[in-house]
MARLUMSE-292686 format. One record per residue (C-alpha): residue number from 0; residue in three letters; y, x negated, z negated. Coordinates in pm, whole numbers, plus 50000, padded with zeros to 5 digits. Layout:
N
<atom><n>NUM</n><res>Ala</res><Y>Y</Y><X>X</X><Z>Z</Z></atom>
...
END
This chain:
175
<atom><n>0</n><res>Met</res><Y>36891</Y><X>24074</X><Z>06628</Z></atom>
<atom><n>1</n><res>Ile</res><Y>36791</Y><X>23710</X><Z>06672</Z></atom>
<atom><n>2</n><res>Arg</res><Y>36752</Y><X>23584</X><Z>07026</Z></atom>
<atom><n>3</n><res>Arg</res><Y>36458</Y><X>23354</X><Z>07068</Z></atom>
<atom><n>4</n><res>Gly</res><Y>36485</Y><X>23038</X><Z>07276</Z></atom>
<atom><n>5</n><res>Arg</res><Y>36856</Y><X>22983</X><Z>07218</Z></atom>
<atom><n>6</n><res>Asp</res><Y>37003</Y><X>22714</X><Z>07005</Z></atom>
<atom><n>7</n><res>Pro</res><Y>37279</Y><X>22870</X><Z>06793</Z></atom>
<atom><n>8</n><res>Gly</res><Y>37416</Y><X>22524</X><Z>06713</Z></atom>
<atom><n>9</n><res>Leu</res><Y>37545</Y><X>22489</X><Z>07071</Z></atom>
<atom><n>10</n><res>Asp</res><Y>37699</Y><X>22837</X><Z>07107</Z></atom>
<atom><n>11</n><res>His</res><Y>38037</Y><X>22718</X><Z>06978</Z></atom>
<atom><n>12</n><res>Pro</res><Y>38093</Y><X>22351</X><Z>07068</Z></atom>
<atom><n>13</n><res>Trp</res><Y>38466</Y><X>22376</X><Z>06991</Z></atom>
<atom><n>14</n><res>Trp</res><Y>38409</Y><X>22243</X><Z>06642</Z></atom>
<atom><n>15</n><res>Ile</res><Y>38287</Y><X>21918</X><Z>06801</Z></atom>
<atom><n>16</n><res>Val</res><Y>38606</Y><X>21900</X><Z>07007</Z></atom>
<atom><n>17</n><res>Gly</res><Y>38817</Y><X>21976</X><Z>06699</Z></atom>
<atom><n>18</n><res>Val</res><Y>38652</Y><X>21705</X><Z>06491</Z></atom>
<atom><n>19</n><res>Ala</res><Y>38687</Y><X>21457</X><Z>06779</Z></atom>
<atom><n>20</n><res>Val</res><Y>39057</Y><X>21536</X><Z>06821</Z></atom>
<atom><n>21</n><res>Val</res><Y>39130</Y><X>21505</X><Z>06447</Z></atom>
<atom><n>22</n><res>Ala</res><Y>38930</Y><X>21180</X><Z>06422</Z></atom>
<atom><n>23</n><res>Gly</res><Y>39096</Y><X>21040</X><Z>06733</Z></atom>
<atom><n>24</n><res>Leu</res><Y>39448</Y><X>21122</X><Z>06614</Z></atom>
<atom><n>25</n><res>Gly</res><Y>39374</Y><X>20985</X><Z>06268</Z></atom>
<atom><n>26</n><res>Ser</res><Y>39241</Y><X>20657</X><Z>06402</Z></atom>
<atom><n>27</n><res>Trp</res><Y>39533</Y><X>20633</X><Z>06646</Z></atom>
<atom><n>28</n><res>Leu</res><Y>39781</Y><X>20671</X><Z>06359</Z></atom>
<atom><n>29</n><res>Ile</res><Y>39604</Y><X>20395</X><Z>06167</Z></atom>
<atom><n>30</n><res>Ala</res><Y>39588</Y><X>20168</X><Z>06473</Z></atom>
<atom><n>31</n><res>Arg</res><Y>39962</Y><X>20210</X><Z>06535</Z></atom>
<atom><n>32</n><res>Arg</res><Y>40048</Y><X>20081</X><Z>06186</Z></atom>
<atom><n>33</n><res>Arg</res><Y>40202</Y><X>19737</X><Z>06169</Z></atom>
<atom><n>34</n><res>Pro</res><Y>40096</Y><X>19529</X><Z>05993</Z></atom>
<atom><n>35</n><res>Val</res><Y>39729</Y><X>19618</X><Z>05991</Z></atom>
<atom><n>36</n><res>Pro</res><Y>39645</Y><X>19779</X><Z>05654</Z></atom>
<atom><n>37</n><res>Val</res><Y>39486</Y><X>19543</X><Z>05402</Z></atom>
<atom><n>38</n><res>Trp</res><Y>39195</Y><X>19782</X><Z>05343</Z></atom>
<atom><n>39</n><res>Glu</res><Y>39113</Y><X>19770</X><Z>05714</Z></atom>
<atom><n>40</n><res>Leu</res><Y>39123</Y><X>19391</X><Z>05722</Z></atom>
<atom><n>41</n><res>Asp</res><Y>38900</Y><X>19379</X><Z>05414</Z></atom>
<atom><n>42</n><res>Leu</res><Y>38652</Y><X>19627</X><Z>05563</Z></atom>
<atom><n>43</n><res>Thr</res><Y>38643</Y><X>19435</X><Z>05892</Z></atom>
<atom><n>44</n><res>Thr</res><Y>38587</Y><X>19107</X><Z>05711</Z></atom>
<atom><n>45</n><res>Trp</res><Y>38308</Y><X>19260</X><Z>05502</Z></atom>
<atom><n>46</n><res>Leu</res><Y>38128</Y><X>19414</X><Z>05802</Z></atom>
<atom><n>47</n><res>Asn</res><Y>38173</Y><X>19101</X><Z>06010</Z></atom>
<atom><n>48</n><res>Gly</res><Y>38013</Y><X>18900</X><Z>05730</Z></atom>
<atom><n>49</n><res>Ala</res><Y>37677</Y><X>19064</X><Z>05798</Z></atom>
<atom><n>50</n><res>Pro</res><Y>37395</Y><X>18817</X><Z>05846</Z></atom>
<atom><n>51</n><res>Asp</res><Y>37298</Y><X>18710</X><Z>06198</Z></atom>
<atom><n>52</n><res>Leu</res><Y>36974</Y><X>18909</X><Z>06162</Z></atom>
<atom><n>53</n><res>Ala</res><Y>37177</Y><X>19230</X><Z>06125</Z></atom>
<atom><n>54</n><res>Ala</res><Y>37387</Y><X>19136</X><Z>06427</Z></atom>
<atom><n>55</n><res>Thr</res><Y>37073</Y><X>19071</X><Z>06629</Z></atom>
<atom><n>56</n><res>Ala</res><Y>36932</Y><X>19411</X><Z>06527</Z></atom>
<atom><n>57</n><res>Leu</res><Y>37258</Y><X>19585</X><Z>06621</Z></atom>
<atom><n>58</n><res>Gly</res><Y>37284</Y><X>19411</X><Z>06960</Z></atom>
<atom><n>59</n><res>Pro</res><Y>37058</Y><X>19655</X><Z>07148</Z></atom>
<atom><n>60</n><res>Val</res><Y>37224</Y><X>19954</X><Z>06978</Z></atom>
<atom><n>61</n><res>Met</res><Y>37563</Y><X>19827</X><Z>07096</Z></atom>
<atom><n>62</n><res>Gln</res><Y>37441</Y><X>19858</X><Z>07455</Z></atom>
<atom><n>63</n><res>Val</res><Y>37459</Y><X>20239</X><Z>07423</Z></atom>
<atom><n>64</n><res>Gly</res><Y>37833</Y><X>20184</X><Z>07459</Z></atom>
<atom><n>65</n><res>Met</res><Y>37809</Y><X>19990</X><Z>07784</Z></atom>
<atom><n>66</n><res>Leu</res><Y>37951</Y><X>20156</X><Z>08093</Z></atom>
<atom><n>67</n><res>Gly</res><Y>37597</Y><X>20169</X><Z>08234</Z></atom>
<atom><n>68</n><res>Ala</res><Y>37463</Y><X>20384</X><Z>07948</Z></atom>
<atom><n>69</n><res>Pro</res><Y>37576</Y><X>20717</X><Z>08099</Z></atom>
<atom><n>70</n><res>Leu</res><Y>37422</Y><X>20607</X><Z>08430</Z></atom>
<atom><n>71</n><res>Val</res><Y>37088</Y><X>20543</X><Z>08258</Z></atom>
<atom><n>72</n><res>Leu</res><Y>37111</Y><X>20880</X><Z>08082</Z></atom>
<atom><n>73</n><res>Ala</res><Y>37188</Y><X>21050</X><Z>08414</Z></atom>
<atom><n>74</n><res>Val</res><Y>36875</Y><X>20897</X><Z>08570</Z></atom>
<atom><n>75</n><res>Val</res><Y>36666</Y><X>21012</X><Z>08272</Z></atom>
<atom><n>76</n><res>Ile</res><Y>36809</Y><X>21364</X><Z>08301</Z></atom>
<atom><n>77</n><res>Leu</res><Y>36727</Y><X>21368</X><Z>08673</Z></atom>
<atom><n>78</n><res>Ala</res><Y>36373</Y><X>21245</X><Z>08610</Z></atom>
<atom><n>79</n><res>Val</res><Y>36299</Y><X>21483</X><Z>08323</Z></atom>
<atom><n>80</n><res>Arg</res><Y>36506</Y><X>21794</X><Z>08396</Z></atom>
<atom><n>81</n><res>Arg</res><Y>36594</Y><X>21760</X><Z>08766</Z></atom>
<atom><n>82</n><res>Asp</res><Y>36947</Y><X>21871</X><Z>08679</Z></atom>
<atom><n>83</n><res>Trp</res><Y>37183</Y><X>21717</X><Z>08934</Z></atom>
<atom><n>84</n><res>Leu</res><Y>37491</Y><X>21891</X><Z>08794</Z></atom>
<atom><n>85</n><res>Leu</res><Y>37436</Y><X>21765</X><Z>08439</Z></atom>
<atom><n>86</n><res>Ser</res><Y>37356</Y><X>21416</X><Z>08569</Z></atom>
<atom><n>87</n><res>Ala</res><Y>37678</Y><X>21409</X><Z>08769</Z></atom>
<atom><n>88</n><res>Ala</res><Y>37875</Y><X>21538</X><Z>08469</Z></atom>
<atom><n>89</n><res>Val</res><Y>37728</Y><X>21260</X><Z>08252</Z></atom>
<atom><n>90</n><res>Val</res><Y>37833</Y><X>20993</X><Z>08502</Z></atom>
<atom><n>91</n><res>Val</res><Y>38184</Y><X>21136</X><Z>08544</Z></atom>
<atom><n>92</n><res>Gly</res><Y>38224</Y><X>21188</X><Z>08168</Z></atom>
<atom><n>93</n><res>Gly</res><Y>38109</Y><X>20833</X><Z>08095</Z></atom>
<atom><n>94</n><res>Leu</res><Y>38360</Y><X>20694</X><Z>08343</Z></atom>
<atom><n>95</n><res>Leu</res><Y>38636</Y><X>20911</X><Z>08194</Z></atom>
<atom><n>96</n><res>Ala</res><Y>38548</Y><X>20788</X><Z>07843</Z></atom>
<atom><n>97</n><res>Trp</res><Y>38555</Y><X>20424</X><Z>07954</Z></atom>
<atom><n>98</n><res>Phe</res><Y>38877</Y><X>20441</X><Z>08156</Z></atom>
<atom><n>99</n><res>Gly</res><Y>39038</Y><X>20677</X><Z>07903</Z></atom>
<atom><n>100</n><res>Ala</res><Y>38979</Y><X>20412</X><Z>07638</Z></atom>
<atom><n>101</n><res>Lys</res><Y>39153</Y><X>20160</X><Z>07864</Z></atom>
<atom><n>102</n><res>Val</res><Y>39458</Y><X>20387</X><Z>07888</Z></atom>
<atom><n>103</n><res>Val</res><Y>39468</Y><X>20426</X><Z>07509</Z></atom>
<atom><n>104</n><res>Lys</res><Y>39429</Y><X>20047</X><Z>07467</Z></atom>
<atom><n>105</n><res>Asp</res><Y>39736</Y><X>19987</X><Z>07682</Z></atom>
<atom><n>106</n><res>Ala</res><Y>39936</Y><X>20257</X><Z>07499</Z></atom>
<atom><n>107</n><res>Val</res><Y>39851</Y><X>20126</X><Z>07149</Z></atom>
<atom><n>108</n><res>Ala</res><Y>39849</Y><X>19754</X><Z>07244</Z></atom>
<atom><n>109</n><res>Arg</res><Y>39653</Y><X>19642</X><Z>06940</Z></atom>
<atom><n>110</n><res>Gly</res><Y>39475</Y><X>19308</X><Z>06956</Z></atom>
<atom><n>111</n><res>Arg</res><Y>39113</Y><X>19240</X><Z>06878</Z></atom>
<atom><n>112</n><res>Pro</res><Y>39012</Y><X>19146</X><Z>06523</Z></atom>
<atom><n>113</n><res>Ala</res><Y>39051</Y><X>18771</X><Z>06584</Z></atom>
<atom><n>114</n><res>Val</res><Y>39425</Y><X>18827</X><Z>06634</Z></atom>
<atom><n>115</n><res>Phe</res><Y>39458</Y><X>18952</X><Z>06277</Z></atom>
<atom><n>116</n><res>Leu</res><Y>39170</Y><X>18758</X><Z>06119</Z></atom>
<atom><n>117</n><res>Pro</res><Y>39158</Y><X>18407</X><Z>06266</Z></atom>
<atom><n>118</n><res>Asp</res><Y>38846</Y><X>18315</X><Z>06065</Z></atom>
<atom><n>119</n><res>Ile</res><Y>38640</Y><X>18610</X><Z>06187</Z></atom>
<atom><n>120</n><res>Asp</res><Y>38296</Y><X>18533</X><Z>06330</Z></atom>
<atom><n>121</n><res>Val</res><Y>38324</Y><X>18628</X><Z>06699</Z></atom>
<atom><n>122</n><res>Arg</res><Y>37964</Y><X>18663</X><Z>06808</Z></atom>
<atom><n>123</n><res>Glu</res><Y>38053</Y><X>18784</X><Z>07158</Z></atom>
<atom><n>124</n><res>Pro</res><Y>38323</Y><X>18554</X><Z>07292</Z></atom>
<atom><n>125</n><res>Ser</res><Y>38337</Y><X>18723</X><Z>07632</Z></atom>
<atom><n>126</n><res>Ala</res><Y>38540</Y><X>19018</X><Z>07497</Z></atom>
<atom><n>127</n><res>His</res><Y>38901</Y><X>19019</X><Z>07611</Z></atom>
<atom><n>128</n><res>Gly</res><Y>39202</Y><X>19248</X><Z>07617</Z></atom>
<atom><n>129</n><res>Tyr</res><Y>39302</Y><X>19489</X><Z>07344</Z></atom>
<atom><n>130</n><res>Gly</res><Y>39063</Y><X>19603</X><Z>07073</Z></atom>
<atom><n>131</n><res>Tyr</res><Y>39165</Y><X>19964</X><Z>07007</Z></atom>
<atom><n>132</n><res>Leu</res><Y>39029</Y><X>20203</X><Z>07134</Z></atom>
<atom><n>133</n><res>Ser</res><Y>38682</Y><X>20056</X><Z>07173</Z></atom>
<atom><n>134</n><res>Gly</res><Y>38546</Y><X>20138</X><Z>07516</Z></atom>
<atom><n>135</n><res>His</res><Y>38194</Y><X>20088</X><Z>07377</Z></atom>
<atom><n>136</n><res>Ser</res><Y>38259</Y><X>20340</X><Z>07100</Z></atom>
<atom><n>137</n><res>Ala</res><Y>38413</Y><X>20593</X><Z>07340</Z></atom>
<atom><n>138</n><res>Val</res><Y>38123</Y><X>20570</X><Z>07585</Z></atom>
<atom><n>139</n><res>Ser</res><Y>37858</Y><X>20580</X><Z>07313</Z></atom>
<atom><n>140</n><res>Met</res><Y>38013</Y><X>20885</X><Z>07147</Z></atom>
<atom><n>141</n><res>Phe</res><Y>38032</Y><X>21069</X><Z>07480</Z></atom>
<atom><n>142</n><res>Thr</res><Y>37675</Y><X>20971</X><Z>07568</Z></atom>
<atom><n>143</n><res>Met</res><Y>37538</Y><X>21072</X><Z>07228</Z></atom>
<atom><n>144</n><res>Val</res><Y>37716</Y><X>21410</X><Z>07237</Z></atom>
<atom><n>145</n><res>Val</res><Y>37535</Y><X>21480</X><Z>07565</Z></atom>
<atom><n>146</n><res>Val</res><Y>37209</Y><X>21360</X><Z>07409</Z></atom>
<atom><n>147</n><res>Met</res><Y>37273</Y><X>21589</X><Z>07111</Z></atom>
<atom><n>148</n><res>Ala</res><Y>37294</Y><X>21886</X><Z>07347</Z></atom>
<atom><n>149</n><res>Leu</res><Y>36953</Y><X>21793</X><Z>07488</Z></atom>
<atom><n>150</n><res>Leu</res><Y>36779</Y><X>21726</X><Z>07155</Z></atom>
<atom><n>151</n><res>Pro</res><Y>36632</Y><X>21977</X><Z>06915</Z></atom>
<atom><n>152</n><res>Gln</res><Y>36856</Y><X>22039</X><Z>06615</Z></atom>
<atom><n>153</n><res>Arg</res><Y>36666</Y><X>21807</X><Z>06381</Z></atom>
<atom><n>154</n><res>Gly</res><Y>36711</Y><X>21511</X><Z>06619</Z></atom>
<atom><n>155</n><res>Arg</res><Y>37088</Y><X>21541</X><Z>06656</Z></atom>
<atom><n>156</n><res>Pro</res><Y>37187</Y><X>21342</X><Z>06347</Z></atom>
<atom><n>157</n><res>Val</res><Y>37002</Y><X>21043</X><Z>06492</Z></atom>
<atom><n>158</n><res>Ala</res><Y>37228</Y><X>21053</X><Z>06799</Z></atom>
<atom><n>159</n><res>Leu</res><Y>37538</Y><X>21060</X><Z>06576</Z></atom>
<atom><n>160</n><res>Val</res><Y>37411</Y><X>20767</X><Z>06372</Z></atom>
<atom><n>161</n><res>Val</res><Y>37348</Y><X>20567</X><Z>06691</Z></atom>
<atom><n>162</n><res>Ala</res><Y>37701</Y><X>20639</X><Z>06815</Z></atom>
<atom><n>163</n><res>Gly</res><Y>37846</Y><X>20534</X><Z>06479</Z></atom>
<atom><n>164</n><res>Leu</res><Y>37639</Y><X>20217</X><Z>06473</Z></atom>
<atom><n>165</n><res>Val</res><Y>37793</Y><X>20110</X><Z>06804</Z></atom>
<atom><n>166</n><res>Gly</res><Y>38134</Y><X>20097</X><Z>06636</Z></atom>
<atom><n>167</n><res>Val</res><Y>37990</Y><X>19909</X><Z>06339</Z></atom>
<atom><n>168</n><res>Ala</res><Y>37817</Y><X>19666</X><Z>06575</Z></atom>
<atom><n>169</n><res>Arg</res><Y>38144</Y><X>19591</X><Z>06752</Z></atom>
<atom><n>170</n><res>Ile</res><Y>38297</Y><X>19493</X><Z>06417</Z></atom>
<atom><n>171</n><res>Val</res><Y>37990</Y><X>19290</X><Z>06316</Z></atom>
<atom><n>172</n><res>Tyr</res><Y>38020</Y><X>19108</X><Z>06648</Z></atom>
<atom><n>173</n><res>Gly</res><Y>38391</Y><X>19045</X><Z>06580</Z></atom>
<atom><n>174</n><res>Val</res><Y>38515</Y><X>19218</X><Z>06890</Z></atom>
END
C-alpha cells in the first residue's frame, strides 16, 4: 500500500548522515597529509584560475555559506510555514556547523591556499585563520540539507549543487 502525501525520500535520512561522515573523514585524511598532495595543488590552481566573470557570478552563491544564511532561512521558514521549532533548529544547526568547523580548523591546523600556493589569486583578502574545514562550506551544506527536506524531490539536486558551488567559490576566490 502506498501512502499518499508522504515523501519516501525522507523516511530514512541516515544515508545522508553516512555519506556526510564518509566524506568528512575522507577530506580530513587528505587535509592532514603533509605536504599537500600535488593533485590538490593542481586542482586548486586550476579552479582559482577561473576568469573574474566566473568569480563574480559565484560571489552571491558563496553567501549561502555565511553565518547569516541559516538565520535568513529560519525567517523564511517562519514566514512561510510558521514553524518555530524548525526555525530554531536551523539557527542552532547553522551555529553548530560554523563553530564545529572552527574546532576542526584548530585540530587540523592547515593554512589557507596562499600558504601553499604563493601565486594564487586571492580575491577576498579579508579571510584569515586556517583554511580547512571551510566554515562557508559547512554552513552551506547544513543549510542546503534543510532546504532539501523542504523541497519537492525534483528540486533537491539544485540544493546540493548550490552547496557544492560554495566550496568551489571559496577556491576560486583563493580562500
